[in-house]
C-alpha positions as CSV (number, residue, x, y, z in Angstrom):
1,N,76.3,44.7,-26.3
2,N,76.4,48.5,-26.4
3,N,74.6,48.6,-23.1
4,N,77.1,46.3,-21.5
5,N,79.9,48.4,-22.9
6,N,78.5,51.6,-21.5
7,N,78.4,49.9,-18.1
8,N,82.1,49.4,-18.3
9,N,83.2,52.8,-19.5
10,N,84.8,53.5,-16.2
11,N,87.1,50.5,-16.8
12,R,90.8,51.4,-16.7
13,Y,91.2,50.9,-20.5
14,G,87.8,51.5,-21.8
15,T,85.8,49.2,-24.1
16,Q,84.3,48.9,-27.5
17,P,81.8,46.6,-29.2
18,A,83.2,43.4,-30.5
19,S,82.7,42.9,-34.3
20,N,84.5,40.6,-36.7
21,N,83.2,41.9,-40.0
22,D,80.1,43.4,-41.5
23,G,78.2,40.0,-41.3
24,R,78.2,39.2,-45.0
25,F,80.2,36.0,-44.5
26,D,78.9,34.9,-41.1
27,E,77.4,31.6,-42.5
28,L,80.9,30.6,-43.8
29,N,82.6,31.4,-40.5
30,Y,82.1,27.9,-39.1
31,V,83.6,27.0,-35.8
32,D,83.4,23.5,-34.4
33,E,81.3,23.1,-31.4
34,G,84.1,21.7,-29.3
35,T,86.4,24.5,-30.3
36,E,83.7,27.0,-29.4
37,K,83.5,25.4,-25.9
38,G,87.2,25.7,-25.6
39,Y,87.0,29.5,-26.4
40,T,84.3,29.9,-23.8
41,A,86.3,28.1,-21.1
42,A,89.4,30.1,-21.8
43,N,87.5,33.4,-21.8
44,K,85.8,32.5,-18.6
45,M,89.1,31.9,-16.9
46,W,90.3,35.4,-18.0
47,N,87.1,37.1,-17.2
48,T,86.2,35.6,-13.8
49,D,89.6,34.7,-12.2
50,F,92.3,36.8,-13.9
51,A,90.9,40.1,-15.1
52,P,89.4,41.3,-11.8
53,K,92.7,40.9,-10.0
54,Q,94.6,42.8,-12.7
55,N,91.8,45.3,-13.3
56,Y,91.5,44.4,-16.9
57,A,88.4,44.4,-19.1
58,K,86.7,41.2,-20.1
59,V,88.4,39.6,-23.1
60,E,85.5,40.4,-25.4
61,H,85.6,44.0,-24.4
62,L,89.3,44.7,-24.8
63,T,89.8,47.7,-27.0
64,K,91.8,47.8,-30.2
65,E,94.3,50.3,-28.6
66,F,94.8,48.0,-25.6
67,V,95.4,44.9,-27.8
68,C,97.2,46.3,-30.9
69,G,98.4,49.8,-30.1
70,E,99.0,51.9,-33.2
71,V,97.9,50.3,-36.5
72,L,99.5,51.6,-39.7
73,P,97.3,52.5,-42.7
74,N,98.2,49.2,-44.4
75,G,96.7,47.3,-41.5
76,S,99.9,46.2,-39.8
77,L,101.2,46.9,-36.3
78,L,103.7,49.6,-35.6
79,D,105.8,47.0,-33.8
80,Q,104.9,43.5,-35.0
81,N,107.0,41.7,-32.3
82,D,105.9,43.8,-29.3
83,P,102.2,44.6,-29.4
84,P,100.6,45.9,-26.2
85,I,98.7,42.6,-25.5
86,R,102.0,40.7,-25.1
87,I,102.5,41.8,-21.5
88,P,98.9,41.0,-20.3
89,L,99.1,37.6,-22.0
90,S,102.4,36.9,-20.2
91,E,100.7,37.8,-16.9
92,F,97.8,35.5,-17.8
93,A,100.3,32.7,-18.5
94,N,102.0,33.2,-15.1
95,F,98.5,33.2,-13.5
96,L,97.6,29.9,-15.1
97,L,100.9,28.3,-14.0
98,H,100.0,28.8,-10.3
99,A,96.1,28.6,-10.5
100,K,94.3,25.7,-8.8
101,Q,91.1,24.0,-9.6
102,K,87.9,24.7,-7.6
103,G,85.3,22.1,-6.6
104,G,85.0,18.4,-7.4
105,E,87.5,15.7,-6.8
106,K,90.4,17.8,-8.1
107,A,89.7,20.8,-5.9
108,G,93.0,22.4,-4.8
109,K,95.1,20.7,-7.5
110,H,97.0,22.5,-10.2
111,Y,95.7,22.4,-13.7
112,G,97.2,20.0,-16.1
113,V,99.8,21.0,-18.7
114,G,97.4,20.6,-21.5
115,T,94.6,22.6,-19.8
116,I,97.0,25.5,-19.1
117,L,98.1,25.7,-22.7
118,Q,94.5,25.4,-23.9
119,Y,93.4,28.3,-21.8
120,L,96.2,30.6,-23.0
121,S,95.8,29.5,-26.7
122,G,92.0,30.0,-26.5
123,V,92.3,33.7,-25.5
124,K,95.1,34.3,-28.1
125,T,92.9,32.7,-30.9
126,F,89.9,34.8,-29.9
127,L,92.0,38.1,-30.0
128,F,93.8,37.1,-33.3
129,K,90.5,36.5,-35.0
130,K,89.0,39.7,-33.8
131,Y,92.0,41.9,-34.6
132,K,93.6,40.9,-37.9
133,A,96.5,43.3,-37.4
134,L,98.0,40.8,-34.9
135,A,98.5,38.2,-37.7
136,F,99.1,40.7,-40.5
137,S,102.2,38.9,-41.8
138,G,100.4,35.6,-42.1
139,V,102.8,33.7,-39.9
140,T,102.9,33.1,-36.2
141,P,104.7,36.0,-34.5
142,D,107.9,35.2,-32.6
143,W,106.7,36.8,-29.4
144,W,103.7,34.4,-29.3
145,S,105.9,31.3,-30.0
146,D,108.3,32.3,-27.3
147,L,105.5,32.8,-24.8
148,Y,103.7,29.6,-25.6
149,N,106.9,27.4,-25.6
150,S,108.1,29.0,-22.3
151,L,104.8,28.3,-20.6
152,R,104.7,24.7,-21.9
153,C,108.2,24.0,-20.5
154,R,107.6,25.6,-17.1
155,A,104.2,23.9,-16.7
156,A,105.8,20.5,-17.6
157,V,108.7,21.0,-15.2
158,A,106.3,21.9,-12.4
159,A,104.0,18.9,-13.1
160,I,107.0,16.5,-13.0
161,S,108.3,18.0,-9.8
162,R,104.8,17.3,-8.2
163,G,104.9,13.7,-9.5
164,E,102.1,14.3,-12.0
165,S,101.8,13.2,-15.6
166,V,102.7,15.7,-18.2
167,T,100.4,14.4,-20.9
168,K,97.0,12.8,-20.7
169,K,97.3,10.4,-23.6
170,A,94.3,8.1,-23.9
171,I,94.8,4.8,-22.1
172,G,94.9,1.9,-24.5
173,L,93.6,-1.7,-24.3
174,S,95.4,-4.9,-25.2
175,R,94.0,-6.9,-28.1
176,K,93.3,-9.6,-25.6
177,A,91.3,-7.2,-23.5
178,I,89.1,-6.2,-26.4
179,T,88.6,-9.9,-27.2
180,N,87.5,-10.4,-23.6
181,C,85.0,-7.5,-23.9
182,C,83.5,-8.9,-27.1
183,L,83.0,-12.3,-25.5
184,W,81.4,-10.8,-22.4
185,L,79.1,-8.6,-24.5
186,M,78.0,-11.6,-26.6
187,R,76.9,-13.4,-23.4
188,Q,74.7,-10.5,-22.2
189,E,71.0,-11.3,-21.4
190,D,70.0,-8.8,-24.1
191,E,71.7,-10.6,-26.9
192,R,70.7,-8.1,-29.6
193,L,72.3,-5.3,-27.7
194,G,75.3,-7.4,-27.0
195,Y,75.8,-8.2,-30.7
196,E,75.6,-4.5,-31.6
197,E,78.0,-3.4,-28.8
198,R,80.5,-6.0,-29.8
199,C,80.3,-4.9,-33.4
200,I,80.9,-1.3,-32.4
201,L,84.2,-2.3,-30.6
202,V,85.4,-4.5,-33.4
203,T,84.6,-1.9,-36.1
204,L,86.4,0.9,-34.2
205,Y,89.4,-1.4,-33.7
206,H,89.8,-2.4,-37.4
207,A,89.1,1.2,-38.6
208,V,91.4,2.8,-36.1
209,G,88.4,5.0,-35.5
210,R,87.4,7.7,-33.0
211,G,84.4,6.8,-31.0
212,G,82.0,9.1,-32.8
213,E,83.0,8.0,-36.3
214,V,80.7,4.9,-36.1
215,S,77.8,7.3,-36.7
216,T,79.0,8.3,-40.2
217,S,79.3,5.0,-42.0
218,A,76.6,3.7,-44.3
219,W,76.1,0.6,-46.4
220,N,75.5,2.8,-49.4
221,N,79.2,3.5,-49.5
222,A,80.3,-0.1,-49.1
223,E,81.7,-2.3,-51.8
224,W,82.8,-6.0,-51.9
225,N,86.1,-6.4,-53.7
226,V,85.9,-9.7,-55.5
227,D,89.5,-9.9,-56.6
228,H,91.1,-9.3,-53.2
229,E,88.2,-10.5,-51.1
230,F,87.7,-7.7,-48.6
231,L,85.0,-5.2,-47.7
232,S,85.6,-1.6,-48.7
233,L,83.8,1.3,-46.9
234,K,83.9,5.1,-46.9
235,W,84.9,6.0,-43.3
236,G,83.8,9.5,-42.3
237,E,86.2,11.6,-40.2
238,V,84.2,14.6,-39.0
239,K,87.1,16.1,-37.1
240,N,89.1,16.8,-40.3
241,G,86.3,16.6,-42.9
242,Q,87.8,13.6,-44.6
243,Q,86.2,10.4,-45.9
244,P,89.0,7.9,-46.7
245,E,88.5,4.4,-47.9
246,M,88.6,1.8,-45.1
247,T,89.1,-1.9,-45.8
248,F,88.0,-4.8,-43.6
249,H,89.6,-8.3,-43.7
250,P,88.8,-11.6,-42.0
251,D,90.6,-12.3,-38.8
252,T,93.1,-15.1,-38.5
253,K,93.2,-15.4,-34.7
254,E,89.8,-15.6,-33.0
255,W,86.2,-15.3,-33.9
256,M,85.5,-12.5,-31.3
257,L,87.5,-9.9,-33.3
258,D,86.5,-11.2,-36.8
259,I,84.8,-8.2,-38.5
260,F,82.9,-10.5,-40.9
261,H,81.5,-12.6,-38.1
262,S,80.7,-9.6,-36.0
263,L,78.8,-7.8,-38.7
264,A,76.9,-11.0,-39.6
265,C,75.7,-11.6,-36.0
266,Y,74.8,-7.9,-35.7
267,L,72.8,-7.8,-38.9
268,I,71.0,-11.1,-38.2
269,A,70.0,-10.0,-34.7
270,G,68.7,-6.7,-36.1
271,P,70.5,-3.3,-35.9
272,G,69.3,-0.8,-33.4
273,K,66.7,1.6,-34.6
274,S,67.3,5.3,-35.4
275,K,66.4,7.9,-32.8
276,A,62.8,9.1,-33.0
277,S,64.2,12.6,-33.3
278,S,66.4,11.8,-36.3
279,S,66.0,14.2,-39.2
280,P,64.6,12.7,-42.4
281,A,67.8,13.6,-44.2
282,A,69.6,11.3,-41.8
283,T,67.6,8.2,-42.5
284,D,65.9,8.6,-45.9
285,S,67.4,6.1,-48.4
286,I,70.5,5.8,-46.3
287,Y,71.3,2.4,-44.8
288,W,73.4,3.3,-41.9
289,L,75.8,0.8,-40.4
290,F,74.7,1.7,-36.9
291,P,71.4,3.6,-37.0
292,S,71.1,3.9,-33.2
293,Y,74.3,6.1,-33.2
294,V,73.1,8.5,-36.0
295,D,72.1,12.1,-35.5
296,M,73.1,12.3,-31.8
297,V,74.2,15.4,-30.1
298,K,77.9,16.5,-30.4
299,G,80.0,13.8,-28.7
300,G,77.0,11.6,-28.1
301,A,78.1,8.7,-30.2
302,A,81.6,8.7,-28.7
303,A,80.2,8.8,-25.2
304,K,77.8,5.9,-26.0
305,A,80.8,3.9,-27.3
306,S,82.8,4.7,-24.1
307,R,79.9,3.5,-21.9
308,I,80.3,0.1,-23.6
309,I,83.9,-0.2,-22.3
310,A,82.9,1.2,-18.9
311,K,80.2,-1.5,-18.6
312,C,82.8,-4.2,-19.3
313,R,85.1,-2.7,-16.7
314,D,82.3,-2.5,-14.1
315,N,81.5,-6.2,-14.7
316,G,85.0,-7.3,-14.1
317,V,86.2,-8.0,-17.7
318,E,89.9,-8.9,-17.5
319,G,92.3,-6.3,-18.9
320,V,90.0,-3.3,-18.8
321,V,91.5,-0.6,-16.5
322,K,90.0,2.5,-15.1
323,G,90.0,5.6,-17.3
324,V,89.7,3.7,-20.6
325,N,87.3,5.2,-23.1
326,S,86.4,4.6,-26.8
327,H,89.5,6.5,-27.9
328,G,91.6,3.9,-26.2
329,I,90.7,1.4,-28.9
330,R,92.3,3.7,-31.5
331,V,95.4,3.7,-29.3
332,T,95.4,-0.1,-29.2
333,A,95.1,-0.4,-33.0
334,T,97.8,2.2,-33.5
335,D,100.2,0.2,-31.3
336,D,99.4,-3.0,-33.0
337,M,100.3,-1.4,-36.4
338,T,103.4,0.4,-35.4
339,F,104.9,-2.7,-33.5
340,H,104.4,-5.0,-36.5
341,H,107.8,-5.6,-38.0
342,L,106.7,-5.9,-41.6
343,L,104.4,-2.8,-41.7
344,S,105.8,0.6,-42.6
345,V,105.0,3.7,-40.6
346,F,103.4,5.2,-43.7
347,A,100.8,2.4,-43.8
348,A,99.9,3.1,-40.1
349,I,99.6,6.8,-40.8
350,A,97.4,6.2,-43.8
351,R,95.1,3.8,-41.9
352,G,94.8,6.1,-38.9
353,G,94.0,9.2,-41.1
354,W,96.6,11.4,-39.6
355,D,97.9,14.5,-41.4
356,F,101.3,13.7,-43.1
357,K,103.2,16.9,-44.0
358,S,105.5,14.9,-46.4
359,D,102.5,13.6,-48.2
360,N,102.3,14.2,-52.0
361,L,100.0,13.3,-54.8
362,A,102.0,10.2,-55.8
363,F,101.7,8.9,-52.2
364,Y,98.0,9.7,-52.1
365,Y,97.0,8.3,-55.4
366,F,99.3,5.3,-55.8
367,L,100.3,4.1,-52.4
368,K,97.6,5.2,-49.9
369,R,95.1,2.5,-50.8
370,L,97.8,-0.2,-50.7
371,N,99.0,1.0,-47.3
372,V,95.5,1.1,-45.9
373,I,94.9,-2.5,-47.0
374,M,98.2,-3.7,-45.6
375,A,97.5,-2.1,-42.2
376,G,94.1,-3.6,-42.2
377,K,95.6,-7.1,-42.6
378,V,97.9,-6.4,-39.7
379,L,95.0,-5.5,-37.5
380,A,93.3,-8.8,-38.6
381,G,96.3,-10.7,-37.3
382,W,97.9,-11.7,-40.5
383,N,101.7,-12.4,-40.4
384,D,102.7,-10.9,-43.8
385,P,100.5,-8.0,-44.9
386,R,102.0,-8.1,-48.4
387,Q,100.4,-11.4,-49.2
388,K,96.9,-11.9,-50.4
389,V,94.3,-12.9,-47.8
390,H,91.5,-15.3,-49.0
391,A,88.2,-14.8,-47.2
392,P,86.0,-17.7,-46.1
393,T,84.0,-19.0,-49.0
394,L,80.9,-21.1,-49.5
395,K,82.6,-22.7,-52.5
396,A,84.3,-25.0,-50.0
397,F,81.2,-27.2,-50.0
398,M,78.8,-25.8,-52.6
399,T,77.9,-28.1,-55.5
400,D,75.4,-28.1,-58.3
401,S,73.2,-30.4,-56.3
402,N,73.0,-28.3,-53.1
403,K,73.5,-24.8,-54.6
404,S,69.8,-23.9,-54.4
405,K,69.6,-25.0,-50.7
406,V,72.8,-23.0,-49.8
407,D,71.4,-19.9,-51.5
408,E,68.1,-20.3,-49.7
409,F,70.0,-20.8,-46.4
410,C,71.9,-17.5,-46.9
411,A,68.8,-15.6,-47.8
412,R,66.8,-16.9,-44.9
413,L,69.6,-15.9,-42.4
414,F,69.4,-12.3,-43.5
415,A,65.7,-12.2,-44.3
416,T,64.9,-9.7,-41.5
417,T,67.8,-7.4,-42.3
418,E,66.7,-4.0,-43.6
419,V,69.7,-3.7,-46.0
420,P,68.5,-4.7,-49.5
421,L,72.0,-4.2,-50.8
422,L,73.1,-7.5,-49.2
423,N,71.0,-9.3,-51.8
424,D,72.3,-7.2,-54.7
425,E,75.7,-5.3,-54.8
426,L,76.9,-6.8,-51.5
427,K,75.8,-10.3,-52.1
428,G,79.4,-11.5,-52.3
429,F,80.0,-10.0,-48.9
430,R,76.8,-11.6,-47.5
431,D,78.0,-15.0,-48.7
432,A,81.4,-14.3,-47.0
433,M,79.7,-13.5,-43.8
434,V,77.7,-16.7,-43.9
435,A,80.9,-18.6,-44.6
436,S,82.5,-16.9,-41.5
437,L,79.5,-18.0,-39.4
438,L,79.9,-21.5,-40.6
439,M,83.7,-21.5,-40.1
440,Y,83.3,-20.5,-36.4
441,Y,80.1,-22.5,-35.9
442,E,81.6,-25.1,-33.5
443,E,83.7,-22.5,-31.5
444,V,80.8,-20.2,-31.0
445,K,78.6,-23.0,-30.0
446,N,81.2,-24.1,-27.4
447,D,81.7,-20.5,-26.1
448,L,78.1,-19.3,-26.1
449,G,76.2,-22.5,-25.9
450,P,73.8,-24.2,-28.3
451,G,70.9,-22.0,-26.9
452,S,72.5,-18.7,-28.0
453,F,70.6,-16.6,-30.5
454,I,73.0,-16.9,-33.4
455,I,73.3,-20.7,-33.1
456,K,69.5,-21.2,-32.8
457,T,69.0,-18.9,-35.8
458,M,71.4,-20.9,-38.0
459,M,69.8,-24.2,-36.9
460,Q,66.3,-22.9,-37.7
461,A,67.3,-21.6,-41.1
462,A,69.0,-25.0,-41.8
463,Q,65.9,-27.0,-40.8
464,T,63.5,-24.7,-42.8
465,C,65.6,-25.0,-45.9
466,G,66.1,-28.8,-45.5
467,I,69.9,-28.7,-46.1
468,S,70.3,-32.4,-45.3
469,D,70.5,-34.7,-48.3
470,S,68.2,-37.3,-46.7
471,P,65.7,-37.3,-43.9
472,E,67.9,-39.6,-41.9
473,E,70.7,-37.0,-41.8
474,S,70.3,-34.3,-39.2
475,C,70.9,-30.6,-39.9
476,V,73.4,-30.5,-37.1
477,K,75.6,-33.0,-38.9
478,T,75.3,-31.1,-42.2
479,L,76.2,-27.8,-40.6
480,S,79.2,-29.4,-39.0
481,E,80.3,-30.8,-42.3
482,W,79.9,-27.4,-44.0
483,A,81.8,-25.7,-41.2
484,N,84.7,-28.2,-41.4
485,A,84.9,-27.7,-45.2
486,V,85.0,-23.9,-44.9
487,R,87.6,-24.0,-42.2
488,Q,89.8,-26.4,-44.2
489,R,89.5,-24.4,-47.3
490,F,90.4,-21.2,-45.4
491,I,93.4,-22.7,-43.7
492,T,94.8,-24.3,-46.9
493,A,94.3,-21.2,-49.0
494,N,96.1,-19.0,-46.5
495,A,98.6,-21.5,-45.1
496,K,101.6,-19.5,-46.0
497,N,100.4,-16.4,-44.1
498,L,99.1,-18.1,-40.9
499,G,100.8,-18.0,-37.5
500,D,101.2,-15.5,-34.8
501,V,103.4,-12.5,-35.7
502,D,105.1,-12.9,-32.3
503,L,106.4,-16.4,-33.1
504,T,109.7,-17.0,-34.8
505,E,109.7,-18.2,-38.4
506,K,110.6,-21.7,-37.3
507,E,107.7,-21.8,-34.8
508,R,105.3,-20.3,-37.3
509,Q,106.3,-22.9,-39.9
510,T,105.9,-25.7,-37.3
511,K,102.4,-24.5,-36.5
512,I,101.4,-24.4,-40.2
513,I,102.6,-27.9,-40.7
514,E,100.6,-29.1,-37.7
515,L,97.5,-27.4,-39.1
516,L,97.9,-28.9,-42.5
517,S,98.7,-32.3,-41.0
518,S,95.5,-32.2,-39.0
519,I,93.5,-31.5,-42.1
520,A,95.2,-34.4,-44.0
521,V,94.4,-36.8,-41.1
522,Q,90.7,-35.6,-41.1
523,N,90.5,-36.1,-44.9
524,L,92.1,-39.6,-44.5
525,D,89.5,-40.5,-42.0
526,S,86.8,-39.2,-44.2
527,N,88.2,-41.2,-47.1
528,K,88.1,-44.4,-45.0
529,E,84.4,-43.7,-44.3
530,L,83.8,-43.2,-48.0
531,R,85.6,-46.4,-48.8
532,A,83.4,-48.3,-46.3
533,E,80.3,-46.8,-47.8
534,L,81.5,-47.8,-51.3
535,R,82.0,-51.4,-50.2
536,E,78.4,-51.5,-48.9
537,I,77.2,-50.0,-52.2
538,K,79.3,-52.6,-54.1
539,K,77.8,-55.4,-52.0
540,D,74.3,-54.1,-52.8
541,V,75.1,-53.9,-56.5
542,S,76.5,-57.5,-56.4
543,D,73.3,-58.7,-54.8
544,N,71.3,-56.9,-57.4
545,V,73.3,-58.5,-60.1
546,S,72.5,-61.9,-58.8
547,D,68.8,-61.0,-58.7
548,M,69.1,-59.7,-62.2
549,K,70.7,-63.0,-63.4
550,S,67.8,-64.9,-61.8
551,I,65.3,-62.6,-63.5
552,K,67.1,-63.0,-66.8
553,S,66.9,-66.8,-66.5
554,D,63.2,-66.6,-65.9
555,V,62.7,-64.3,-68.8
556,S,64.7,-66.7,-71.1
557,E,62.6,-69.7,-69.9
558,M,59.4,-67.8,-70.7
559,K,60.7,-66.8,-74.1
560,T,61.3,-70.4,-74.9
561,M,57.8,-71.3,-73.9
562,L,56.4,-68.5,-76.0
563,Y,58.5,-69.7,-78.9
564,E,56.6,-73.0,-78.7
565,L,53.2,-71.3,-79.0
566,C,51.6,-70.3,-82.3
567,I,48.9,-67.9,-83.3
568,N,46.2,-69.3,-85.5
569,N,45.6,-67.4,-88.7
570,N,42.0,-67.6,-90.0
571,N,43.0,-66.4,-93.5
572,S,45.3,-69.4,-94.1
573,P,43.9,-72.8,-95.4
574,R,43.2,-75.7,-92.9
575,I,46.2,-77.8,-92.6
576,T,45.3,-81.5,-92.6
577,N,48.7,-83.1,-92.5
578,K,50.9,-83.0,-89.5
579,K,53.5,-80.7,-91.0
580,R,53.0,-77.1,-89.9
581,S,53.0,-74.4,-92.5
582,R,53.9,-70.8,-91.8
583,I,51.9,-67.8,-93.0
584,D,53.9,-64.8,-94.1
585,S,52.4,-61.8,-92.5
586,P,53.8,-58.6,-91.1
587,P,54.8,-58.7,-87.4
588,L,52.3,-57.5,-84.9
589,S,52.9,-55.4,-81.8
590,P,51.2,-56.6,-78.6
591,S,48.7,-53.7,-78.8
592,N,47.8,-54.4,-82.5
593,A,47.7,-58.1,-81.6
594,S,45.1,-57.5,-79.0
595,T,42.9,-55.6,-81.5
596,A,43.3,-58.4,-84.0
597,I,42.4,-60.9,-81.4
598,A,39.2,-59.0,-80.5
599,E,38.2,-58.8,-84.2
600,Q,39.0,-62.5,-84.7
601,S,36.8,-63.4,-81.7
602,E,33.8,-61.6,-83.1
603,A,34.2,-63.0,-86.7
604,A,34.6,-66.7,-85.8
605,P,34.3,-69.0,-82.8
606,P,37.5,-69.6,-80.9
607,P,39.6,-72.4,-82.3
608,S,40.5,-75.5,-80.3
609,I,44.0,-75.8,-78.7
610,N,44.8,-78.6,-81.1
611,D,43.9,-76.4,-84.2
612,T,45.9,-73.6,-82.8
613,L,49.0,-75.7,-82.2
614,M,48.9,-77.5,-85.5
615,G,47.9,-74.6,-87.8
616,G,49.3,-71.4,-86.3
617,S,52.5,-69.4,-86.8
618,L,55.4,-69.0,-84.4
619,V,54.8,-66.2,-81.9
620,A,58.4,-65.2,-82.0
621,E,58.1,-64.6,-85.7
622,Q,54.7,-62.9,-85.7
623,V,55.0,-60.5,-82.8
624,D,57.6,-57.7,-82.1
625,F,58.2,-57.8,-78.3
626,S,60.8,-54.9,-78.2
627,G,59.8,-52.4,-75.6
628,C,57.0,-54.6,-74.3
629,S,56.4,-54.5,-70.5
630,A,56.0,-57.5,-68.4
631,W,52.3,-56.8,-67.7
632,T,51.6,-56.5,-71.5
633,C,53.3,-59.7,-72.2
634,G,51.4,-61.5,-69.5
635,K,48.1,-60.2,-70.7
636,F,49.0,-61.1,-74.3
637,V,49.8,-64.6,-73.3
638,S,46.9,-65.3,-71.0
639,K,44.1,-63.5,-73.0
640,G,45.0,-64.7,-76.5
641,P,43.0,-67.2,-78.6
642,W,45.3,-70.0,-77.4
643,Y,44.2,-69.5,-73.8
644,V,42.4,-72.8,-73.1
645,G,40.5,-71.3,-70.1
646,R,38.4,-69.0,-72.2
């Protein structure tokens, strides 16, 4: 630097080395990379285009005397409102007002109002940081405010007179256009990439996020709120160093913009991998929401998100105009919030993360979370953000008999996902995502076709788990029944809050009645089918009863026959008269009777049938037949000593 300064000693005003301090706090003197580039562009405009014409030194070589003039011992300027640099900066402002661009498509055109103000402010900021005497009072000097406001007014008037736009606000998209983009992305040949890109757009919309902020969110900071049924996530805002809470709610209008469905498809398909050059600190034990967007160069994530929209525009997606980038989604979300008649401006500010000068601790601690949640419901399409929103739930069809199959189905869907938290702290959210997949099962199958990745994956998981109650029932039928149950539960639980916000109250109520009536008709048809099945079961039972009566009659007849038979007792005396005597002995069970019969056979020759009938005891009195099976009874009757065939 000293060598360069010596080369400029013949300069009209002389030079001196630039130095901010003694270097002890350089590590704390952080300047954002984008801001640094702005300083460089502004200084370049002064050094290459303006200074040579005015015979001024380069901005980094301007001397203290040239900039501040006389500085008092206390460090202040002799004339705080008229430093020597005021006139050169006024000349620079006039130069910028008439300067034209060089090269490219805009060659020969005047600079935009914002660019002119950025160049002037960049030089001023550089000088004020270098020479503290310029800002000794701690407030913006009047001479600088007058110069800046005057240039802004003159530049705006000149731009309007040339038919140009004064501001370059990011161009927004309609909600319908974002929906069209999501549908087109899901139909891409590379389905995994399409699922990820759709999820990027949906997440940015619901978070009112800047394009690059998708690279800062991780599952480690996520939480499933059981009471209010929403996903809570710490959303990193690198621009202002904040990490506010961001809540995500199920959508009430279409599946394409449903954040639960979007994240489910993205996770099941498999998130993109982290860059090979990612630092260990960026990937170790951190489960990033979008690993392929992590640890990119400054502005890389935002540019990558913008290319998604550009790809949709180039392929003719309806509603995507030229010049839209990822920041346009933030504009769209902001408009949707501010135009909602039931949402306060404070809620929109809280959701968007803008600085609010009237903010206070009471607002921050007690109302900010509520406002963020309410704004999130508006972005999800709910009519009244003050009412509770019930997420889709598996409880709509889960019973004790199928609970194990449902759990296995959920686990298998996310088996390849490298986010273990989904089976632990975030299991409730995982189940809500599965319920969302089921709720939109028929619509997605119609829009993407039965051969789409997500539909085939759901079908394979269902077949592997055997979700059908019987082999005759197909998994397709069971999935459709589950989907219908989830949708009906979702509609009835949120009936009071359904309906487009653009409809009148009467139109909204009419739509709600139509939805509930449709569900009632479906349930009525289902009940008719159940009644028909019950009639068939009743008929089968009646036939079984007739068969049982016949069997009972046969058993009664056999019992009568057995009653006529007697067991000969060898210990009793021979009866010579025709009157039969009975021997008092303890009842025998069939098993004991068989043993007794075997012993009796070895001790004496078998009696004749006449002796058995005339001298035996009644079978009914001697044998306990309770609990005796048909086979045992048959064996007992056919193999006893009374059996003539032996």
